[in-house]
N, C-alpha and C positions, 0 to 999 in steps of 0.2 A: 321443473322444464329440464333441469342440468341430467339429474337421474334418468329422465324419458331418454334422452340423447345416449346417455351411457348404456342404456338397455340395446339401442338401436346400434351402438358401435359393436357390443359384444354379439348380438343376433348377426350382423353383417357377417363377422368373422365366423361364426358357425355356421350360416348357410353357405358362404365361400367354401369352407372345408368339404360340406356336404357335395357341392356341386362339381368341386376338382376333383374330389374322390370319385365321382362317377363318370365324369369327363375322363378320367385316366384309363378306364375300362375300354374305351373308344379305339378303333384301328386310326392309324392316323390318317386313312383315306377318309374314315367316318368324321373324325375330327375336323377335318378341313371341306368336306364336302357342303357345295352351296345348298342351301334348304329354303331361301327365299327371305329368309329374314331381313330386317335393314341393315345389319351388318351380318353378312351372308350365313357365316359357319360360326360353329362353336368357338372355333379358334379368334375368328375376327371378333365376336362378341366379347369374349374374355379379355382379349386385348382393349376392346374400347372400353370396357367399364374401368379396366386399370390405368388407362391412359386419363379417363375423364377424372378420375378420383385423385390421380396427380395433378391435374390442372387444379381442381378445387383445393386440394390442400396447400398449392403453390399461392393460390389466391388467399385463402385464410391465414395464410403466414406473411400476407402483404408485401409478396414480391411478384414479379413480372412474370407470366407466362411465355412471352413472345407470341409468335403466331400458333393458333393452335389448328391441328389436323386431327377431326375425329375418328377417321379411320387408320389411324397409325397403327401400325403392327410394332410394339414394343419388343416382342420376343416371338421368334420363330420356332423356338424350341419349347414344348410344354413344359419340362421340368423346371425350365428357366423362370417361365411365366409363372408357375405354380409358387415356387418362392418367393419372388417378387409380389405375389399377391399374398401370402403370409405377412411378408415383411410389409407391405401397405396397411394390413387390417391391424396390425401392431401399432403402425404409426397412429392410425385412426384413433384406436383406444386411446393411445396416448395424448394425443391432442384433445378429445374430449375430457379425459380425466384432468388436462391441464387448464381447463376452463374454469373460472370461476363465476361465470353467468353465460347465458345465451342472450341476453339483452344486448340492445345497441346494435350498430351499424359497423359495417367496412367497406372499403371501396377497393375497387379492381377494375382493370383497363382489358377490354376484349373488341373483337373485331379488325377491322383492315379498313380505313385507318384506325386506330385503336382509339375507342370511346371510353371514358370513366364511367362506371356504375357505382351507386351507393345503396347496399341493400341490408335488410335486415339480418343479423345473423341466424338468430333461429329460423324464420322461415327459410333461409336459404340452407340449412342444416336439414329441414327436412325435403326440401329438393334433394340434395345429396342423397341422402337414404333412401328415397322414394325412388331416384334414378337407378341405382344398385339393383332395387327390388323389380324394378320393371325389367332391367335386362336379364337378371337372373330368372325372370319368369320366361324369357324367351329363350334363353340356354335350357332351361326345364323342358320347354316345349320339343325343342330340338334333339334333346337326350331321348326322351320318350319315342320320337319319330326313328331315332336310331337303336330303337329296341331295349334301351336302358331302364330299368323300373322306374316308376313315378317317384319322387322323392318328395318327403313332407317337408315342405319349408315354409310353411304358415307359421308366423311368430308364435303362435300359442304353442306349438311343440317346443320352441325355445324355451318359453317361459315355463314351461314343466320340466327344465332340466335344472341339474345342481348348480351349474353356473349360472343359470338366470336368477335361481334363488338367492344366490350368495350375493347378488347386486342389490337385493330388497335389504340386505342387513348390512351394507356397505356403507 
């Protein structure tokens, strides 16, 4: 299972790079346009995914997140957001690479007032990567509505890359 999650971490970085490259082609008005998604714009959704990734990485590290506000805008500037996304993707890859196993549990607090939850690491990692994929799909839809070419984000396309094939030999 650990190799499975290494693939997901690498896929996540690959897919994010494609999405951010497409988003960079938008005008500022398009990037911020309310398109009716849960996090209404490309800007808001990309910020949400980065924010949520930070929350989960903090929890995985056994640290307290404090209050969580899922619609937080971490970066108003796209260039800064993109750089932080790349750094987060590297951090996620490093975290997964540093694991000896995805077995076992971990505990964290959430809510107001805080309540302690204990979850299985492997299934929570599945949620973590699925959450990213879910919102990338929303951004993909927004990009196509805004006239950008449809992106080939399916994992099978990543698995055909040299980067993914190298993971099979690691």
